N, CA, C and O atoms as a MOPAC input file, in Angstrom:
PM7 MOZYME 1SCF
protein

 N    -61.23400 1   -76.16800 1    46.51500 1
 C    -59.39800 1   -75.88400 1    46.54500 1
 C    -58.82800 1   -75.37500 1    47.91500 1
 O    -59.46600 1   -74.78100 1    48.78500 1
 N    -57.52400 1   -75.71900 1    47.93700 1
 C    -56.89300 1   -75.91500 1    49.40600 1
 C    -55.90900 1   -75.12900 1    48.96100 1
 O    -54.97700 1   -75.93300 1    49.00400 1
 N    -55.42100 1   -74.06900 1    48.54100 1
 C    -54.42100 1   -73.38800 1    47.98600 1
 C    -53.37200 1   -73.51200 1    49.76800 1
 O    -53.72800 1   -73.79600 1    50.91100 1
 N    -52.16000 1   -73.16700 1    49.21200 1
 C    -51.03000 1   -73.05800 1    50.52600 1
 C    -51.41400 1   -71.65800 1    50.36300 1
 O    -51.84100 1   -70.98200 1    49.42700 1
 N    -50.94100 1   -71.32600 1    52.32600 1
 C    -51.10700 1   -70.40100 1    53.34300 1
 C    -50.04000 1   -70.01000 1    54.21500 1
 O    -49.17900 1   -70.76700 1    54.66400 1
 N    -50.20200 1   -68.20800 1    54.52700 1
 C    -49.38200 1   -68.62300 1    55.51100 1
 C    -50.20700 1   -67.86100 1    56.76700 1
 O    -50.79000 1   -66.78700 1    56.62600 1
 N    -50.13000 1   -68.75900 1    58.23800 1
 C    -51.08700 1   -67.76100 1    59.05100 1
 C    -49.87300 1   -67.62500 1    59.86500 1
 O    -48.94900 1   -68.42400 1    60.01300 1
 N    -50.01200 1   -66.74000 1    60.24300 1
 C    -49.33300 1   -65.86000 1    61.49900 1
 C    -50.19400 1   -65.38600 1    62.72400 1
 O    -50.80300 1   -64.31800 1    62.67300 1
 N    -50.22900 1   -66.14500 1    63.74500 1
 C    -51.06800 1   -65.96400 1    64.82900 1
 C    -50.39100 1   -65.61900 1    66.38000 1
 O    -49.43800 1   -66.32900 1    66.69900 1
 N    -50.65200 1   -65.00300 1    66.94900 1
 C    -50.78400 1   -64.28500 1    68.66000 1
 C    -51.35700 1   -64.88400 1    69.39200 1
 O    -52.58300 1   -64.94700 1    69.47800 1
 N    -50.50900 1   -65.46600 1    70.09200 1
 C    -51.65200 1   -66.40600 1    71.47900 1
 C    -51.34100 1   -65.71400 1    72.54100 1
 O    -50.27900 1   -65.92500 1    73.12600 1
 N    -52.42100 1   -64.57000 1    73.04800 1
 C    -52.54900 1   -64.14400 1    74.25800 1
 C    -53.28700 1   -64.90900 1    75.49400 1
 O    -54.33100 1   -65.55100 1    75.37500 1
 N    -52.28600 1   -64.65700 1    77.15000 1
 C    -52.75100 1   -65.68200 1    78.04500 1
 C    -51.43800 1   -66.15500 1    78.22700 1
 O    -50.47300 1   -66.12500 1    77.46400 1
 N    -51.63900 1   -66.85100 1    80.02500 1
 C    -50.46200 1   -68.02100 1    80.40200 1
 C    -50.76000 1   -68.91200 1    79.27000 1
 O    -51.71800 1   -69.56100 1    78.85000 1
 N    -49.08600 1   -68.58400 1    78.83600 1
 C    -49.03200 1   -69.44300 1    77.02400 1
 C    -47.61600 1   -69.48500 1    77.41100 1
 O    -46.99700 1   -69.84400 1    76.40900 1
 N    -46.65800 1   -69.25100 1    78.57500 1
 C    -44.68100 1   -69.32600 1    78.47800 1
 C    -44.89600 1   -70.19100 1    80.30800 1
 O    -45.31500 1   -70.10900 1    81.46300 1
 N    -44.06000 1   -71.12500 1    79.05500 1
 C    -43.39200 1   -71.59600 1    80.91000 1
 C    -44.91600 1   -72.57900 1    80.84900 1
 O    -45.46300 1   -72.59100 1    81.95200 1
 N    -45.60600 1   -73.31700 1    79.85900 1
 C    -46.15500 1   -74.15100 1    80.48600 1
 C    -46.29000 1   -75.28000 1    79.51700 1
 O    -47.00400 1   -76.24700 1    79.78400 1
 N    -45.63300 1   -75.18400 1    78.41600 1
 C    -45.11200 1   -76.44000 1    77.35500 1
 C    -46.55800 1   -76.37400 1    76.06000 1
 O    -47.19000 1   -77.22400 1    75.43300 1
 N    -46.57600 1   -74.47700 1    76.17800 1
 C    -47.73100 1   -74.40200 1    75.36800 1
 C    -46.79800 1   -74.32100 1    73.53000 1
 O    -47.46100 1   -74.42700 1    72.49800 1
 N    -45.06900 1   -74.10100 1    73.51000 1
 C    -44.62800 1   -74.11700 1    71.95300 1
 C    -44.62400 1   -75.36900 1    71.94500 1
 O    -45.26600 1   -75.87000 1    71.02200 1
 N    -44.07900 1   -76.12800 1    72.71500 1
 C    -43.88900 1   -78.19700 1    72.18200 1
 C    -45.20200 1   -78.54300 1    71.75400 1
 O    -45.24800 1   -79.08200 1    70.64800 1
 N    -46.53600 1   -78.32900 1    72.49100 1
 C    -47.84200 1   -78.84600 1    72.27800 1
 C    -48.24700 1   -78.54900 1    71.17600 1
 O    -48.72200 1   -79.41800 1    70.44400 1
 N    -48.12700 1   -76.78500 1    70.65600 1
 C    -48.62500 1   -76.21400 1    69.18300 1
 C    -47.75700 1   -77.25000 1    68.51300 1
 O    -48.44000 1   -78.07300 1    67.90300 1
 N    -46.12700 1   -77.51200 1    68.42400 1
 C    -45.50300 1   -78.04200 1    67.26200 1
 C    -46.14400 1   -79.99300 1    67.44300 1
 O    -46.11500 1   -80.83100 1    66.54200 1
 N    -46.53400 1   -80.14900 1    68.54900 1
 C    -46.69500 1   -81.06000 1    68.19200 1
 C    -48.56100 1   -81.58000 1    67.32100 1
 O    -48.99300 1   -82.34400 1    66.45700 1
 N    -48.95200 1   -80.77500 1    68.07700 1
 C    -50.20300 1   -80.81700 1    66.89800 1
 C    -49.97000 1   -80.48700 1    65.54900 1
 O    -50.33700 1   -81.13100 1    64.56600 1
 N    -49.18700 1   -79.19500 1    65.58100 1
 C    -49.10400 1   -79.48900 1    63.97100 1
 C    -48.09800 1   -80.47100 1    63.52200 1
 O    -47.81800 1   -79.97500 1    62.43100 1
 N    -47.58200 1   -81.21500 1    63.59300 1
 C    -47.06700 1   -82.28300 1    63.69900 1
 C    -48.20400 1   -83.34600 1    63.45600 1
 O    -48.02800 1   -83.93200 1    62.38700 1
 N    -49.07600 1   -83.66800 1    63.99600 1
 C    -49.87300 1   -84.42900 1    64.49000 1
 C    -50.95800 1   -84.13200 1    62.99600 1
 O    -51.29500 1   -85.02800 1    62.22100 1
 N    -51.43200 1   -82.40100 1    62.84800 1
 C    -52.19900 1   -82.56100 1    61.82300 1
 C    -51.38600 1   -82.54900 1    60.36500 1
 O    -52.12200 1   -82.81300 1    59.41500 1
 N    -49.95600 1   -82.28000 1    60.02200 1
 C    -49.50900 1   -82.52800 1    58.66200 1
 C    -49.18400 1   -81.73300 1    57.63800 1
 O    -50.23700 1   -81.20800 1    57.27500 1
 N    -48.33600 1   -81.37400 1    57.00400 1
 C    -48.12300 1   -81.22600 1    55.81500 1
 C    -48.09600 1   -79.63600 1    56.24300 1
 O    -48.45900 1   -78.87900 1    55.34200 1
 N    -47.64500 1   -78.89800 1    57.73700 1
 C    -47.15600 1   -77.74400 1    57.88300 1
 C    -45.78300 1   -77.45000 1    58.33500 1
 O    -45.28400 1   -78.16600 1    59.20400 1
 N    -45.12800 1   -76.47000 1    57.83000 1
 C    -44.08000 1   -76.25800 1    58.20700 1
 C    -44.20900 1   -74.45700 1    59.08400 1
 O    -44.97800 1   -73.49700 1    59.03300 1
 N    -43.19800 1   -74.75900 1    59.67000 1
 C    -43.18800 1   -73.12300 1    60.26100 1
 C    -42.63300 1   -73.28200 1    62.06200 1
 O    -41.82000 1   -74.12100 1    62.44900 1
 N    -43.15800 1   -72.49200 1    62.73100 1
 C    -42.22000 1   -72.40400 1    64.29400 1
 C    -43.65600 1   -71.66500 1    65.56000 1
 O    -44.80600 1   -71.24400 1    65.43600 1
 N    -42.92500 1   -71.81900 1    66.39600 1
 C    -43.95200 1   -71.23100 1    67.47500 1
 C    -42.88600 1   -70.70500 1    68.54800 1
 O    -42.01800 1   -71.31000 1    69.17800 1
 N    -43.33300 1   -69.12300 1    68.52400 1
 C    -41.66200 1   -68.47100 1    69.44700 1
 C    -42.38300 1   -67.65200 1    70.35700 1
 O    -43.38600 1   -66.98200 1    70.11000 1
 N    -41.74200 1   -67.77600 1    71.49300 1
 C    -42.33900 1   -66.65100 1    72.79000 1
 C    -41.77300 1   -65.31300 1    72.44700 1
 O    -40.74300 1   -65.02000 1    71.84000 1
 N    -42.59900 1   -64.65500 1    72.92700 1
 C    -42.18300 1   -63.16100 1    72.66100 1
 C    -42.09500 1   -62.65700 1    74.11700 1
 O    -42.55300 1   -63.24900 1    75.09500 1
 N    -41.34100 1   -61.29600 1    74.12000 1
 C    -41.07700 1   -60.79300 1    75.31400 1
 C    -41.99400 1   -59.88200 1    76.06800 1
 O    -41.63300 1   -59.14500 1    76.98600 1
 N    -43.54200 1   -60.02400 1    75.47700 1
 C    -44.46500 1   -59.62900 1    76.04500 1
 C    -45.73400 1   -60.60300 1    76.54100 1
 O    -46.90700 1   -60.33300 1    76.79900 1
 N    -44.96000 1   -61.88500 1    76.56000 1
 C    -45.47800 1   -62.91200 1    77.24200 1
 C    -46.46100 1   -64.05800 1    76.30700 1
 O    -46.89900 1   -65.11900 1    76.75300 1
 N    -46.68100 1   -63.48200 1    74.79400 1
 C    -47.75500 1   -63.86700 1    74.06100 1
 C    -46.81200 1   -64.61900 1    73.50600 1
 O    -45.60500 1   -64.37800 1    73.50700 1
 N    -47.51200 1   -65.78900 1    72.89600 1
 C    -46.30000 1   -66.93700 1    72.09500 1
 C    -47.08100 1   -66.40100 1    70.33200 1
 O    -48.19900 1   -65.95200 1    70.08100 1
 N    -46.04000 1   -66.67300 1    69.52700 1
 C    -46.27800 1   -66.29000 1    68.07100 1
 C    -46.47700 1   -67.51800 1    67.18400 1
 O    -45.42400 1   -68.07200 1    66.87100 1
 N    -47.70500 1   -68.11000 1    66.67000 1
 C    -46.83600 1   -69.02500 1    65.67700 1
 C    -47.28400 1   -68.89400 1    64.43100 1
 O    -48.39600 1   -68.41000 1    64.22000 1
 N    -46.32400 1   -69.38700 1    63.25200 1
 C    -46.57500 1   -69.27700 1    61.95800 1
 C    -46.32400 1   -70.81800 1    61.49900 1
 O    -45.59700 1   -71.74100 1    61.86900 1
 N    -47.20400 1   -70.63000 1    60.60500 1
 C    -47.51200 1   -71.92500 1    60.10800 1
 C    -48.13800 1   -71.80400 1    58.17800 1
 O    -49.02900 1   -71.33700 1    57.46900 1
 N    -46.86700 1   -72.62200 1    58.15200 1
 C    -47.64200 1   -72.63800 1    56.19700 1
 C    -48.08900 1   -73.83100 1    55.46500 1
 O    -47.99200 1   -74.85100 1    56.14600 1
 N    -48.36000 1   -73.93300 1    54.76900 1
 C    -49.26100 1   -74.76500 1    54.34700 1
 C    -50.45500 1   -75.08600 1    53.86700 1
 O    -51.12500 1   -74.07300 1    53.66800 1
 N    -51.03300 1   -76.12900 1    53.58400 1
 C    -52.73000 1   -76.58500 1    53.10000 1
 C    -53.34400 1   -75.33700 1    54.16900 1
 O    -53.26700 1   -75.37400 1    55.39700 1
 N    -54.01000 1   -74.15800 1    53.28500 1
 C    -55.05200 1   -73.68700 1    54.35600 1
 C    -56.10000 1   -74.02700 1    55.35000 1
 O    -56.45600 1   -73.40700 1    56.35200 1
 N    -56.72700 1   -75.71500 1    54.60000 1
 C    -57.22600 1   -76.24500 1    55.57000 1
 C    -56.53900 1   -77.20800 1    56.83500 1
 O    -57.03100 1   -77.85000 1    57.76300 1
 N    -55.12600 1   -76.94800 1    56.35300 1
 C    -54.44700 1   -78.06300 1    57.87500 1
 C    -54.38000 1   -76.45600 1    58.47300 1
 O    -55.24200 1   -76.47100 1    59.35200 1
 N    -53.86800 1   -75.26200 1    58.44500 1
 C    -53.39300 1   -74.04900 1    58.42100 1
 C    -54.87300 1   -73.69700 1    59.82200 1
 O    -54.73100 1   -73.37500 1    61.00100 1
 N    -55.82600 1   -73.87300 1    59.23400 1
 C    -57.65900 1   -73.35600 1    59.95500 1
 C    -57.00600 1   -74.18900 1    61.14800 1
 O    -56.68300 1   -73.52300 1    62.13100 1
 N    -56.74400 1   -75.71600 1    61.18900 1
 C    -57.31900 1   -76.90500 1    61.67900 1
 C    -56.24300 1   -76.36400 1    63.62800 1
 O    -56.63100 1   -76.47000 1    64.79100 1
 N    -54.91200 1   -75.83700 1    63.04300 1
 C    -54.02100 1   -74.91000 1    64.02500 1
 C    -54.83400 1   -74.05600 1    64.48000 1
 O    -55.31900 1   -74.10000 1    65.61100 1
 N    -55.02500 1   -73.32000 1    63.75500 1
 C    -55.50000 1   -72.17100 1    64.41200 1
 C    -56.89000 1   -72.14800 1    65.18000 1
 O    -57.28400 1   -71.26200 1    65.93800 1
 N    -57.67700 1   -73.54800 1    64.74500 1
 C    -58.81300 1   -73.79700 1    65.74900 1
 C    -58.29700 1   -74.56000 1    67.01800 1
 O    -58.83000 1   -74.32800 1    68.10300 1
 N    -57.42500 1   -75.33100 1    66.92500 1
 C    -56.77100 1   -75.49000 1    67.94000 1
 C    -56.28600 1   -74.75000 1    69.44000 1
 O    -56.26100 1   -74.90700 1    70.66100 1
 N    -55.84100 1   -73.60000 1    68.04600 1
 C    -55.09100 1   -72.41000 1    69.22400 1
 C    -56.17000 1   -72.35200 1    69.65800 1
 O    -56.24200 1   -72.84000 1    70.78600 1
 N    -57.34300 1   -71.85600 1    69.15900 1
 C    -58.79500 1   -71.17700 1    69.94900 1
 C    -59.25200 1   -72.04300 1    70.99600 1
 O    -59.66000 1   -71.68800 1    72.10100 1
 N    -59.14500 1   -73.24800 1    70.53900 1
 C    -60.45900 1   -73.62100 1    71.53400 1
 C    -60.26600 1   -75.44700 1    71.55400 1
 O    -61.13500 1   -76.31900 1    71.57100 1
 N    -58.91600 1   -75.54400 1    71.54500 1
 C    -58.30200 1   -76.79000 1    71.45900 1
 C    -58.18500 1   -77.31600 1    73.34800 1
 O    -58.87600 1   -76.82700 1    74.24200 1
 N    -57.33900 1   -78.18100 1    73.48900 1
 C    -57.49600 1   -78.55500 1    75.08200 1
 C    -55.57600 1   -78.32200 1    75.02900 1
 O    -54.76000 1   -79.22400 1    74.84400 1
 N    -55.29000 1   -76.91800 1    75.24300 1
 C    -53.84800 1   -76.35700 1    74.96800 1
 C    -53.54100 1   -76.05300 1    76.35300 1
 O    -54.36200 1   -75.54200 1    77.11400 1
 N    -52.21400 1   -76.40700 1    76.71800 1
 C    -51.59200 1   -76.21100 1    78.05800 1
 C    -51.69200 1   -74.30100 1    78.48600 1
 O    -51.76100 1   -73.37200 1    77.68100 1
 N    -51.66500 1   -74.23600 1    79.99200 1
 C    -51.67500 1   -72.90100 1    80.35700 1
 C    -53.66100 1   -72.21800 1    80.04700 1
 O    -54.77900 1   -72.45300 1    80.50600 1
 N    -53.26700 1   -71.65800 1    79.39500 1
 C    -54.52900 1   -70.83700 1    79.31200 1
 C    -54.39300 1   -69.59800 1    78.62100 1
 O    -53.84300 1   -68.55200 1    78.96800 1
 N    -55.19100 1   -70.01200 1    77.24400 1
 C    -55.68700 1   -68.90600 1    76.29000 1
 C    -56.56200 1   -68.06000 1    76.22900 1
 O    -57.75600 1   -68.35800 1    76.26100 1
 N    -56.00300 1   -66.52200 1    76.10200 1
 C    -57.10100 1   -65.30200 1    76.99300 1
 C    -58.05300 1   -65.35900 1    75.25700 1
 O    -59.24600 1   -65.59000 1    75.06100 1
 N    -57.03100 1   -65.07400 1    74.32900 1
 C    -57.34100 1   -64.40900 1    72.93100 1
 C    -56.57500 1   -65.10600 1    72.07200 1
 O    -55.69800 1   -65.69400 1    72.70500 1
 N    -56.50400 1   -65.32500 1    70.79200 1
 C    -55.95200 1   -65.22700 1    69.44000 1
 C    -55.79100 1   -64.21600 1    68.20500 1
 O    -56.85300 1   -64.14400 1    67.58600 1
 N    -55.08800 1   -63.66100 1    67.83000 1
 C    -55.27100 1   -62.93200 1    67.08700 1
 C    -54.82900 1   -63.14000 1    65.36800 1
 O    -53.61300 1   -63.27600 1    65.50500 1
 N    -55.04600 1   -63.22900 1    64.08400 1
 C    -54.45400 1   -64.09800 1    63.66200 1
 C    -53.99800 1   -63.37000 1    61.79200 1
 O    -55.07500 1   -62.97200 1    61.34900 1
 N    -53.06800 1   -63.16100 1    60.90800 1
 C    -53.02100 1   -62.59500 1    59.93900 1
 C    -53.30400 1   -63.69100 1    59.18100 1
 O    -53.33700 1   -64.71400 1    59.86500 1
 N    -53.57900 1   -63.90300 1    57.70200 1
 C    -53.42000 1   -64.92600 1    56.50400 1
 C    -52.14700 1   -64.51300 1    55.25700 1
 O    -52.86200 1   -63.51100 1    55.22900 1
 N    -51.44400 1   -64.38000 1    54.62500 1
 C    -50.81300 1   -64.28100 1    53.89100 1
 C    -50.19700 1   -65.38700 1    52.96200 1
 O    -50.42500 1   -66.59600 1    52.91200 1
 N    -49.33700 1   -64.58200 1    52.23600 1
 C    -48.91100 1   -65.90100 1    50.95400 1
 C    -47.66500 1   -66.61300 1    52.09200 1
 O    -47.21200 1   -66.08900 1    53.11000 1
 N    -47.29700 1   -68.11500 1    51.43000 1
 C    -46.12600 1   -68.44200 1    51.72500 1
 C    -44.76300 1   -67.41400 1    51.47800 1
 O    -44.50500 1   -66.57500 1    50.61500 1
 N    -44.03300 1   -67.91800 1    52.68500 1
 C    -42.93200 1   -67.41700 1    52.18700 1
 C    -41.85100 1   -68.39800 1    51.97600 1
 O    -40.97400 1   -68.21200 1    51.13300 1
 N    -41.90200 1   -69.38200 1    52.69100 1
 C    -41.13900 1   -70.92700 1    52.83600 1
 C    -40.00600 1   -70.37800 1    53.65800 1
 O    -39.86100 1   -69.43200 1    54.43200 1
 N    -39.08100 1   -71.58500 1    53.06300 1
 C    -37.60800 1   -70.94700 1    54.64900 1
 C    -38.04100 1   -72.22600 1    55.48300 1
 O    -37.25800 1   -72.18600 1    56.43200 1
 N    -38.64000 1   -73.04800 1    55.61400 1
 C    -38.58400 1   -73.84100 1    56.05300 1
 C    -38.75000 1   -75.21200 1    56.89800 1
 O    -39.85200 1   -75.71800 1    57.11000 1
 N    -38.06900 1   -75.51100 1    57.15300 1
 C    -37.55400 1   -77.26400 1    57.27000 1
 C    -38.52900 1   -78.14900 1    58.85600 1
 O    -38.00200 1   -78.56500 1    59.88800 1
 N    -40.06200 1   -78.17600 1    58.46700 1
 C    -40.49400 1   -78.75500 1    59.99700 1
 C    -40.85100 1   -77.88400 1    60.45400 1
 O    -40.58200 1   -76.68700 1    60.35400 1
 N    -41.59000 1   -78.52000 1    61.07700 1
 C    -42.56100 1   -77.24100 1    62.60700 1
 C    -41.52200 1   -76.64000 1    63.92100 1
 O    -42.13100 1   -76.74300 1    64.98600 1
 N    -40.82000 1   -76.34300 1    64.01100 1
 C    -40.02900 1   -75.74600 1    65.42500 1
 C    -40.72300 1   -74.85400 1    66.49400 1
 O    -41.63100 1   -74.04600 1    66.30000 1
 N    -40.04000 1   -75.20100 1    67.78200 1
 C    -39.49400 1   -74.15800 1    68.62100 1
 C    -38.53900 1   -73.32300 1    68.54400 1
 O    -37.43700 1   -73.84900 1    68.38400 1
 N    -38.56500 1   -71.92000 1    68.61300 1
 C    -38.03300 1   -71.00000 1    68.82700 1
 C    -38.04600 1   -70.26100 1    69.97200 1
 O    -37.37700 1   -69.23000 1    70.05000 1

């Protein structure tokens, strides 16, 4: 069973000014079937929202935590919820 889900993740570390949002979008597109965005927050974190099959959201989360990301990831906090929709593709904000 692979129901749709909404992943909201906050990525801590040196993740701004290093192409992190671009690489997150590229990875989401590579995984496929995901919509959402990556957004720089004022406190230095990057927020990632992804909607789609839960298995694919989990792949993106694994990459955020352990993948070859630009910069340096010190930690990722996530919550799971029901998809809200309204996204076209996966974008950088």
